[in-house]
C-alpha positions as CSV (number, residue, x, y, z in Angstrom):
1,M,-0.4,-15.0,-12.4
2,T,-1.2,-11.7,-10.6
3,A,-4.9,-10.8,-10.3
4,I,-5.9,-7.2,-9.7
5,I,-9.5,-6.5,-8.6
6,I,-10.7,-2.9,-9.1
7,N,-14.1,-1.6,-8.1
8,R,-16.1,0.8,-10.2
9,Q,-15.0,3.9,-8.3
10,A,-11.3,3.0,-8.5
11,M,-11.6,2.3,-12.2
12,K,-13.3,5.7,-12.8
13,A,-10.5,7.4,-10.8
14,L,-7.9,5.6,-13.0
15,I,-9.5,6.6,-16.2
16,D,-10.1,10.2,-15.1
17,A,-6.4,10.5,-14.0
18,D,-5.0,9.3,-17.4
19,P,-7.2,9.3,-20.5
20,D,-4.6,7.3,-22.4
21,F,-5.1,4.6,-19.8
22,E,-8.8,4.3,-20.9
23,L,-7.8,3.7,-24.5
24,Q,-5.1,1.2,-23.6
25,L,-7.5,-0.6,-21.2
26,K,-10.1,-0.8,-24.0
27,N,-7.6,-2.3,-26.4
28,H,-6.4,-4.9,-23.9
29,V,-10.0,-5.8,-23.0
30,I,-10.9,-6.3,-26.7
31,A,-7.7,-8.3,-27.2
32,E,-8.5,-10.4,-24.1
33,V,-12.1,-11.1,-25.3
34,G,-10.8,-12.0,-28.8
35,R,-8.1,-14.2,-27.2
36,R,-10.6,-16.1,-25.1
37,F,-13.0,-16.4,-28.0
38,F,-10.4,-18.0,-30.2
39,E,-8.4,-19.7,-27.5
40,K,-10.2,-23.0,-27.9
41,D,-9.4,-23.2,-31.6
42,A,-5.9,-21.8,-31.2
43,R,-5.2,-24.3,-28.4
44,R,-6.3,-27.2,-30.6
45,V,-4.3,-26.0,-33.6
46,I,-1.1,-25.3,-31.6
47,A,-1.4,-28.5,-29.7
48,A,-1.8,-30.5,-32.9
49,A,1.2,-28.6,-34.5
50,D,3.8,-28.9,-31.7
51,P,3.3,-29.3,-27.9
52,E,6.4,-27.2,-27.1
53,L,5.1,-24.4,-29.3
54,F,1.7,-24.6,-27.5
55,A,3.4,-24.3,-24.1
56,H,5.4,-21.2,-25.2
57,A,2.3,-19.5,-26.7
58,L,0.3,-20.2,-23.6
59,A,3.1,-18.8,-21.3
60,A,3.4,-15.7,-23.5
61,L,-0.4,-15.0,-23.2
62,Q,-0.3,-15.5,-19.4
63,N,2.7,-13.4,-18.8
64,D,1.7,-10.1,-20.4
65,T,3.8,-7.9,-18.2
66,D,3.1,-4.7,-20.2
67,L,-0.5,-4.7,-19.1
68,T,0.4,-5.5,-15.5
69,L,2.9,-2.7,-15.4
70,L,0.3,-0.2,-16.8
71,V,-2.3,-1.2,-14.3
72,Q,0.2,-1.0,-11.4
73,Q,1.4,2.5,-12.5
74,A,-2.2,3.7,-12.9
75,L,-3.2,2.4,-9.5
76,K,-0.2,4.0,-7.9
77,Q,-1.0,7.3,-9.5
78,A,-4.7,7.1,-8.6
79,L,-4.2,5.9,-5.0
80,T,-1.3,7.9,-3.8
81,F,0.3,11.3,-4.2
82,R,3.1,13.5,-3.0
83,D,2.6,17.2,-2.2
84,G,4.9,19.9,-3.5
85,N,7.9,18.8,-1.4
86,W,9.7,15.9,-3.1
87,L,11.0,14.8,0.3
88,S,7.5,14.4,1.6
89,R,6.0,11.1,2.4
90,T,3.6,9.5,0.0
91,K,0.0,10.0,1.1
92,L,-3.2,8.4,0.1
93,H,-5.2,10.3,-2.5
94,P,-8.0,12.3,-0.7
95,D,-10.7,10.4,-2.5
96,V,-9.2,7.1,-1.5
97,Q,-8.8,8.3,2.1
98,K,-12.4,9.4,2.1
99,L,-13.5,6.0,1.0
100,L,-11.4,4.3,3.7
101,D,-12.7,6.7,6.4
102,E,-16.3,5.9,5.3
103,A,-15.6,2.2,5.4
104,V,-14.1,2.5,8.9
105,A,-17.0,4.6,10.1
106,E,-19.5,2.0,8.7
107,A,-17.6,-0.8,10.3
108,K,-17.7,1.0,13.6
109,R,-21.4,1.7,13.3
110,K,-22.1,-1.9,12.4
111,S,-20.1,-3.3,15.3
112,V,-21.7,-1.0,17.8
113,Y,-25.1,-1.9,16.5
114,D,-24.3,-5.6,16.6
115,A,-22.9,-5.3,20.1
116,S,-26.1,-3.4,21.3
117,V,-28.3,-6.1,19.8
118,L,-26.3,-8.8,21.6
119,V,-26.5,-6.9,24.9
120,G,-30.2,-6.3,24.4
121,Q,-30.8,-10.0,23.7
122,A,-28.7,-11.0,26.8
123,I,-30.7,-8.6,29.0
124,K,-34.0,-9.9,27.7
125,A,-32.9,-13.5,28.2
126,E,-31.9,-12.7,31.9
127,V,-35.2,-10.8,32.5
128,D,-37.2,-13.7,31.1
129,K,-35.3,-16.2,33.2
130,R,-35.9,-14.2,36.4
131,L,-39.5,-13.6,35.6
132,S,-40.1,-17.3,35.0
133,D,-38.9,-18.0,38.6
134,P,-41.9,-19.0,40.7
135,S,-40.6,-17.1,43.7
136,I,-40.9,-13.8,41.8
137,T,-44.7,-13.9,42.0
138,E,-44.5,-14.4,45.7
139,L,-42.0,-11.5,46.0
140,I,-44.2,-9.2,44.0
141,E,-47.3,-10.1,46.1
142,K,-45.4,-9.4,49.3
143,R,-44.2,-6.0,48.0
144,V,-47.6,-5.0,46.7
145,N,-49.2,-6.0,50.1
146,R,-46.6,-4.1,52.0
147,L,-47.1,-1.0,49.9
148,V,-50.8,-1.2,50.1
149,T,-50.7,-1.6,53.9
150,E,-48.3,1.3,54.2
151,D,-50.6,3.5,52.1
152,I,-53.7,2.5,54.1
153,E,-52.0,3.2,57.4
154,K,-50.8,6.5,56.1
155,R,-54.3,7.5,54.9
156,A,-55.8,6.3,58.2
157,E,-53.3,8.4,60.2
158,E,-54.1,11.5,58.1
159,M,-57.8,11.0,58.5
160,F,-57.4,10.5,62.3
161,Q,-55.3,13.6,62.5
162,Q,-57.9,15.6,60.6
163,R,-60.7,14.3,62.9
164,M,-58.7,15.1,66.0
165,A,-58.0,18.6,64.6
166,S,-61.7,19.2,63.9
167,L,-62.7,17.9,67.4
168,R,-60.2,20.1,69.1
169,A,-61.5,23.1,67.1
170,A,-65.1,22.2,68.1
171,M,-64.1,21.9,71.8
172,A,-62.2,25.2,71.7
173,V,-65.3,27.2,70.7
């Protein structure tokens, strides 16, 4: 048995493309609902009458090729088209192509987002690991002490040069 799954947009495209399809689809849906509703009773009656007849009836209901062909034709018309040149290749319908492009763009966006989250988590884990190392505190203290010492020496040198300049200016007068 062939199963065809159609989402809401594809079904709307099928119905818009062929109004007769909508009527045929409604008829088949009503027939299917009726068939399923009465299937239990029919199965019991047919099974009691003749097992071979029951098997034939069940096979006939399962192999409804008319409906399958109608759906396949409607799908083909809704999903593909040929432009004016009969030798041209079959192309996807623009609406279907748009849906595919949007799905691809969404998949790309999601995979980039997922990858960035994974990279961010890996970086955070590595930073946490390195910050938890006891020697990092020692390295930070050494660096701070060196920077402070350099700054103090630089300021002391500037103050010394200013004092020397003011003394030279006072001696020159």
